N, C-alpha and C positions, 0 to 999 in steps of 0.2 A: 809557751809550752803548755798544753792542759795538764792539771794535776792528775795524778794516778792515785787511784783508792790504794789504800794500805793492803787490803786483801789482794789485789792484783800484784802489788809489789812483792808480798810474802810467799805468794803461793804459785807463781809462774815457775815453770821449769828452770832450774839454775843451769847456767852455763859455764864451762869451765873458764876460769879466770888465770892470767899469767901468773907465774910464781912470784914471791916476794923479791926473789933475787933478781928477777928481771926488771923490776920496777926502778924507775929513777928515784934517788934519794929526794925526800919530800922537800919542796922549795919552802923559804920563809914564809910566802903568801899563804901556802897550802897549810903550813903549820898554825898559821894565825887563825884560818878558817876552820880548821879542826878545833882548836881551841874556844872559837866562838860558839861553834856548834854543840860542843860538850858543855859548855857553859849553860846553853839554852835547855839540854837536857838536864843539867843539874838543877836549874831552877823549876823546871817542870815536875821534876822529881819531888821536891820538896812540897810544892802545892798539891800534886797528886796525891801523895802519901797522906797530907793533912786532912783531905777531904774523902779519902777512902772509906765508902760506907761501911766497911768492916772495922774501922776505928773511930770514926765519928759520926753521930747519929744525927747532928745538925743538918739542916738542908743547905746547901751552898747559896741558893737564891732567896733564903728567907732574911737574911741580914741587908748590910750594904752592898749595893751593886759593884762597889770599887773592888770588893774580894771576888766577887763574880767575874769582873772584867780581866783582873791578874789572871785569874785560873783559865779563861778563854784564851787570853794573850800567850799564856804558857803553853797550851796545848797547840796552838799555831806555831811557836817556836820549836815545840817537839816534833812538830809535822816537818817543818823545814829542815830541821836535823837529819831527820829520817830520810828524806829525799836526798840530801848531801850524802850521807854515809852509804846509802845503798848505791850511789854512783861510784863510790870509792872501794867498797869492800861488802858484797851483800852478804858475806858469813861473818862478819867482825861481832865482836861480843857486845861492842856498844850499840849496835844496830839491834841486836836481840833484846838487849835492856830497854832500849827505846820503845821497841814493839811492845814489851810488857807493859810498859808505863801507859802507852797509848790505849791498850786493852783495858786497863784500870780507870783510865779517864774517860773512855767512852761508857764504861758502866756506871760510872757517877753521873755522867751527863744524861744517860738513859734514865737513871732513877730520878733525877730531878726534873726531866721532861715530863717522866709519868707523875711526879708528885704536883707539879704545877698544874697539869691537866685534871687531876683528881682533886686538889685542894681548892682550886678556883672554878670548880661547876658553876656555883651561882655567878660568879663574876665573868664568866665566859659564856653564859647562857646566849643564845642566839639573839633574843630581844636586845641586850646591851650592846652586843657587838654590833648588830645591824643599825643601832641608833646612831651610829657614827660611820661615816663614809670611809674609804681607805685613804682619802686625802686628808681627811681630819685626823685619822690615826698617824700618818707620816708627819705632818705638822705639829700635832699636839706633843708628840713624844721625842721631837728633835733633839731636846736637851739629854733625854736619856739616851739616846744613842751617841751622843758626842762624850757625854760626862759619865753615863751611868748613875746619875743622881736620883736617888730613890723618892726625893722630894718633888721633882718637877715644878719648882715654884713659879717660874716664869710662864710655864703652859697653864697652869691652874689659873693664873691672873687673866692670862689672855682669853682662855676659853671658858672659864668659871665652870669647869667640870665638875660633876658630882664625885663623892667618894666612890662611889661603885664603879664610875667610868674610869677614874684614876686607876684603881686596883686593875680593871679589866685591861686597860693599856700597858700598865707595867707587865702583866702576866702574859699578853702577847708579845711584848718585847722581849721577855725572857725566852719564852718558845722561840723565838724567830732566832736569837742570839745562839741558843742550844742546836737548833736545826741546822743553821749555817754552818757551825763548827763539826757537827757530826757528819754531815754531807760532804764537807770539803775534806774531812779524814777519811773518808770511804765507808763510812758507818751509816749511810742514808736510810738503808733497809730497816736497821734496827729502830730508827727514830720513826720511820714512817708507819711501822708495824704498831708503835705504841699509840701514835696518834689516831691512826684508824679504829682501832680497838676501843679507845676512850670516847672518841667524837661519836662513833657509830651507835654506842650503847646510850649515849645522851639524845642523839636524832630519834632512835627506836623508842626510847621510854616517852619523849615527847608527844611522839605521835600516838603512843597508846593512851596517854592521859588525855589526848584530843579526841579519842573514841575511834580512832582508825585502826580498823581490823583487817586481818589477812583472811578474806572470805574467798570461797569458790563460787563460780557461776551456779553450780547446782544446788548450793545452800542458799543462794540470794534468791533464785528462782522458787525456792519453796517457802520463802518468809510470805507471811501476810502482809497485804500493804499497810497495815497501821504500824507494824513493826519496821517495815522497810523504809516507810516515810520517816521515822525516828532516827534511823541511822542516815538518811539523807539528811536531815536538819543537823545532825551532829558532822556530816563531812562537810556540808556547807560553811560551817564555823571553822573547821578543821583546816580546810584549804586556805582560808583567810589568814590564820596564822601561820601556816606552813610556808606559803609562798611569801608572804608578808614579812616574817621574821625569822622563821626557822631556817629553811634553806638558804635565805639571803644572808642571815648571818653566818652560816657554816661557810659560804662562798667568801665572804670577806676574810674569815678567819684562817681558810686554807691558803688563800692568795696572800695574805700578810706574813704567815708563818714562813711560807716556803717562798717569799717572793724574790729571793735571791737567785733562783732557778731561772735563766732567763728565758727559757721556753715554756715555762709553767707546766711543764710534764708532772712534776712531783706534785704542785698544787692541784692538777687535774686529777691525778690518780688518787690522791687523797680524797679529794671532794667527791669523786665519783663512787668510790668504795664505801663512804661515810653515808651517803645520800640515796643510792641507786634503790636498794630495796626498799626502803621506806616511801620514795618517791613514786616508783613504778607501782607500789600497792595502793597508795592514794590516789593516783591518777587512772588507776584502773576499775575502781569501784564504778564510776559513771557508766563505764562500757558495760558492766554487769547489769545495771538498772536498765539500761537501752535494750537489753536483750529479754528482758522479763516481758511477760504478757502485757499486752497494751490495753488501755481501757482510758475513757475520758477523763476520769479523775487524777490520773497519773500525769496528765499533760504539763501541769504548771510546775510540778516538781522535776520533771524531765528538763523544761526550760530554765529552772533554777540552776541545776548542774551544768547545762550549756553556757549559761551566761556566767557563772562563776568561772570557769575555765577560759571562755572567751575574754572576759574583762581582764583576765591576769596572763593572757597569752603572751604578750610582748614581754613581760617580766619573766615569765617562764622560758622564753627564749634566751632571754639575757643571763639569767642564773645557771641554766644548763646548756650555755654556749659550747662547752667543750665536744669534742668529736665522741669522747667515751662517755657522755650522758646523752648521746643521740637517742638512745632507747626510751629515755624519760620523755622527751620532746614527743617522740613517736607515739608513745602511748597516751599522751595528753591529746594529741591532735585525732588520735583513732577514737577515743573517747568522744570528742566533739563530733566526728563524722556519725559515729553509731546514735548519738542522741539526737543529731538533726534527722537521720533517717527515720527513727521513732516517732519525732514531732510530725513529719511527713504524713507517716503512716496513721497517727492519731487523728490529723487533720481530715485525711480522706475518710476514714471510718467514721468521723463527727458528722461529716456531709451526707455518708450513706444512711446514718442513723436518722438524720432528719428527713431525708427522702422515705424512709422505710416507715416512718410514724404513721400509723394506721389508726389511731384512736377517733372513735367516733361521736365520743362523749362531748356535749356541748357545754361551755362554761356558762353557769348560771347567769342570767342578766346581760349576757353580750361583754362579759368583762374579759381582761387579759388572759389568754391561753396559757397554761403551764409550758407548752413546747416554746412559746414566744420568750417568756421569762427566762428558761433554761439557755436557749440560743444566745439571746442577747446578754444575759450575764456572763457567759462563757466568752464571748467575742469581746465585751469589755475588759476582762481579764487578760484575754490575749493582746489586747491593744497596748497593755502595760508593759509587754515584752516586744513592742515593735522593734527595738534596737537589734535585738538578736534573730527575730522573726524575718528581718530584711535579708540575713545571710541565709536562713533556711529555705524561705518560700520559693525563690526562683527556681530551685530544682523540681519543684512541683509541676505536674501537666497543667497547662493553660486552661483556666475555666472559659467555657464558651460564652463569655459575656460580650453582648455586642457593644461596640464603641459608642453607638448613639445613645445607650442606656446610661451610660457611665464613662466619665472622664475623669481620670485623677489630677488632683492639683499638682502632684509632682511628678506628673509623667516625662515632662522635658528636663525637669532638674535632677531628679534622683530616680532612675529607671527602675532599681530594686525596690525602693519604697513605693513606687507605683504598683508594682506587681502585688506586693502586700496588701496595698489598698483594694485593688480590683480582687483579690482573694476574698477579703472581708466582705466586699460589696456583692461577690457572687454569693456567699453563705447567707447573707440577708435575704437577697433574691430568692434563694431556695426556701427558706422559712416563709417567706411571704406568699410565694406560690402554695406551698401547704396550707396557708391560712386561708387563701382564697376556697380552697377546696373543702376547708372545715366549716366556713361560712355557709357552705348550701344545706348543712345538716340543721340549720335553724328553720322552724316551720314558717316563722314571722319574716318577712323580706326586710321589713324595717330593722329587726332586731340583728339580723345579719350584716346590715350596712353599720350599725353601732359597734357590732363586734368587730370588723374592720377597722373602724376609726379608732376604737380604743387600742387595739394591738399596733396600728400603724404608729398612733401617738406615743405609744410605749417605745418602740424601735426608734422614732426620731428623738424622744427624750434621752433614752440611753446614749444615743450617738452625740448628742450634743454636750452632755454632761461629762463626758469621758474622752480618752485620748482617740476614740473612734472619730470624733468630730474633726480632729487633726489629719486624720489619715484620709477620710472620704470628703470633706470640703464643704464649702458653703453651697455650692451649686447642688450637690447631692441632697444636702439637708432641704434647700429650697423646693426640690422637686418633690420629695417625700411629705414634707409640711402642706403642700397644695394638695397631695391625695388624702391627708387627714380632712382637709376642708371640703374634698370633694365627697368623701364617704359620709360627712357629718351632713352635708346638705342632701344628700340622698337619703339618708335616715330621716331628717326632718320633712321632706316632701313626702315620702310614703308613709312614715308613722303619724303625721298630722294632716293628711289629705281629706280624711273624713271630716275633722274638724274644721279645715277651712272650707270645705264643700257645703257644710251646713249654713254658710252665710251667703247671701246674694253676692255676684261677683264686683257689683258696685255697691258697697255698703251705704253709700250717701245717698242713694236713689229711694224716693220715697215708695212703699209698698203697702198694700191693704192690711188693715188690722189681722185679718186672719192669717195672711201670708207672714205678717212679722212674729204673730204667735207660733207659726210652725217653725220658722228659723230660730227662734227662741229655744223651742222646744228640743230641736234637733242639736242645736249647738250645745246645749246643757247637757243631753245625754251623752254626745259624741265626746265632748270635752271631759266630763268625769270618767267615762269609760277609759279613755286614752290616758288620763293621769293615773287612773286606778292600776291599769295593765303596767305602766312604765315606772310605776313606784318600785317595781322589784329589779327594773332594770338599772345598769350602772355605767356611769363614766368615772373611771378611776382618777383621771388627770383632773384635778380642780379648776384649772384654767380652763381646759377644753370643755369641762360641765358648765361652767360660767357663760362661755361663748355660745355653746347650743342652747342654753335656757334663755339666754339674752336676746339671740336671733328669734326664737321661736316667740317669745314673750313679746318683742317688740312689733312684729308682725301681726300677732293676735290681737294685741292691745290696740293697734292702728285701725284693724278692720273692724274688730268689735265695738271699739269706742263710737266709731262713726254711725254704725248701725244702732247701736244703744241709745245714743243721743237723739237719733230721727224717730225711733220707734217705740221707745219705752212706755210713752203716756198712752198709747192705744193699746197698750198689753198689760195692764195692770193686773188683770185677772191670772197671768201667767207668772209662775215662780221662776225666775232666771237669775244667773250669776251677774254680779256687777263687775264692771271693768276691774276694779281693785282687787276682787277675789281671784281674779286670773293668775295674778303674780304670786299670791299666797299658795294656790294649788300649784303652781309650777316649781315651786321651791321644794315640793315633796317627790318630784320625779328624779329619776337617773341615781339615786342615792342607795339603791339596794347593795346587798351583798354579793360582789362579784367574785368570791372565792371559788376555786374549782374544786375543792376538796382535796382528796389525795392526788399528788402529782407523781407519785412513786419514782419511776425509772428517771425523771429528769432532775428532781429536787435533790436527789443525795449527792450527785455530782456537783451540782451548782454550791450547795451548802458546804462541801468539802473545799471547793476552790475559794470560798469566801472566806472560811476559816484560815486557809492556807495564805490568801493574800493579807489578811490582818496581822498574821505572824511573820511575814516575809520581811527580812532584815531589820 
């Protein structure tokens, strides 16, 4: 038969009982039972009065647990006596006396419960509690449960626990023992109230020290980005600690202290009340950030927030698995949804910004355009978030990228990853198309080809040296590397056509001295003019620069050397360049300063992103 709480026993409407005269005389068995129960009350009275806080200031659980065990056993005996006597005569003086003793006992236990929670704040901190699983706790304190041995020698040898962990486990067992006793005696509400007040203050204080603030959306939206970013950094650290130790530790503590309740309703209620306000506030902050004004430099912090929740989602579900904590799970998932929407919006805005770039200023020397640097640096950082972007990207409208242009290496194995790869490829294609248009602003056709070669090489280099290479694959890289070669060849053909044309088509053919002199003069003039013009041009990539110079030099040297050897004797009156001088002069080309000057709108976001990535985790 389920135990009845003392409140329900003593405050239910009394029913008329038969008169004493109508009762049969007590049997010897009943008289014996009466004496046993009265003895229980007598034993309990001695211990309860001894530890009444109005008479003795020493905490019951501060000394040997043997005394605490006797006290709790006495309270259980008192409860049995009350249940016995209420069935015999609910108005008996013995029952009233027992009720008074029970109230004194509960007052003492409530005081002890509070004192253990208060004096063991450091030993019951979530980090210490969460360091050991519930299984560890049950096994580590097995001797405590059986003998109330304050030393737990065997457990210490077996588990080699630290002093802090030992004190923590003892405190948790003390709390559990008191909670079991108070709940079974009908005073669970008093026990729970003390627990909630004490533990909630600890959680709230911990979150405060972690920098978690109760902010409104209106206030967050008014913050400067620099200030908001600092708050995001604090939040990223706070969520690690909160989920990893704070809330996890509170769940373990509540589950353990109230583990005797088979349905875990008391543990659930306590845990929910202790953590709900703080957790909702913690997981609500990212949603407010997601609702702020969107801009490119906010992309990566937004992804950090999304990633922080996503990486801990399974643990959040496990810790807040109760129905009463569903609002916390809902807030966390809502923040993820809103952050995902913000990321998709910023990606769309990013693409639009590329397409709307209307700068007509040419980069000196045909160097890498600031738009190229900006976009590729941005995409490089994005690729580092591929794990979370795979979850976010599929909800974006599909890009009109023809399959013939691009095929993801992950199309068949991982469709979501393939969608991310195709989105990245599309954004690169958008910027390459813009660069084609910007190449037309150069007056020299050869310089426009050099510009395209430089920018394509920069794109390929960024892809190969980052996670973009994994997303786009070798086929994509090979295709675009061939375009670098194509642009470089066109630059060489157009830019050096005048020099090659100054020599006869067949340099090994003998020509008259006059024609030879004319060829030498034309070659010398064309070569020096071209070298002078291209000395201010630039190829930023050293490998590409060496390849271009090597290609030009080998072809020129071959043609010119043959012509030089055949015709130099008859042209002594003409000052002409020697084959050895060709290489020396070529060393001075394509080494100009290709800086584009101020890159205003693009550089600030890239710099912000770079700084952010260097500080990330």
